[in-house]
N, C-alpha and C positions, 0 to 999 in steps of 0.2 A: 583186100588187105591182104598183106603178105604174113605168111607164117613164121613165128619166130623159131629158128631152133636152139635147143641148148644142149650142152654136153651133158652126159651122164656126171653125175656127182661121184666122185670116190671117198670113200671113208678115209677120214684122217688117219686111223689105225688100223692095223689088220685086225681081222675079227678072232685071230688065234691070239694076240696079244690081250685083248680085252677078256677072252675066256680064262687065260693063265692070269689075269689079274684078279679077276673074280675068284678063282679056286684058292689064291694065294690067301687072299683076305679072309675068305671062309675058312681055311685051314688054320689061319693066324687065330680067327676067332674062337673056333674050337678047341685050340690049345690053351688060349686063355681062360675059356669056361672052365676047361679041365683042371688047369691049375689052381682056379679058384674053389672049384670043387673040393679038391683034395686039402687046401689049407683050412676053409671055414665048415666042411662038411656039408653033404646035400641038403640038410634041413635048414642050414644058415643062408642058403644062395639068396639073394636079393633078386627080386624081380621087377620088372619095369611098374608092377602095379604097386610094390612094396616102396620104390623110389618116389612114386606119385603121391601114395600117403603119405610117406614122411615130409614131402614138400608141403603137401596141404596143411599138416601139423606145424611145421614151422611157420608158415605164413598167418596162419591163426593166431599162433604165441607172438608173431612182430606185430600184427593188427591189435593184439590185446596190450602188448606193452605201450605200442603208439598212442592207444586210447587212455590207458592209464596215466601216461605224461601229459596228455591234454588235460585230463580231468585235474591232476596236480597244478598244472600251469593255470588253469581256469580259477582253482580255488585261492592260489596264490595273489592272481590279480583282483580277485574278488576281496580277499584280506585288505590288501594294499589300497584299493579305492575306498573301503569302508573306514579305513583308519584316515584318509585324507580327508574324508566327509565328516569325522568326529573331529578332527583339527581344525577345521574351518568353522565348527559352531562353537567352539571354545572361545 
């Protein structure tokens, strides 16, 4: 069986470009965080945990609103069907 030789794969981007891009993104994130901290204050900075908790509360509120609407629709349907039954018996 013959051995298959492959050419070494060259990176699509030079490593220097990748490192520079990462450094730029990190510096931009630090700048945005610093600006946010200046505007809202360190005590009011939102963390990932704060965002997740806010999303959880929004989901609970949305689910409760959906359940309330379902209960209201079921009550309307029940009233309507009981009125129809009453009308048929008269």
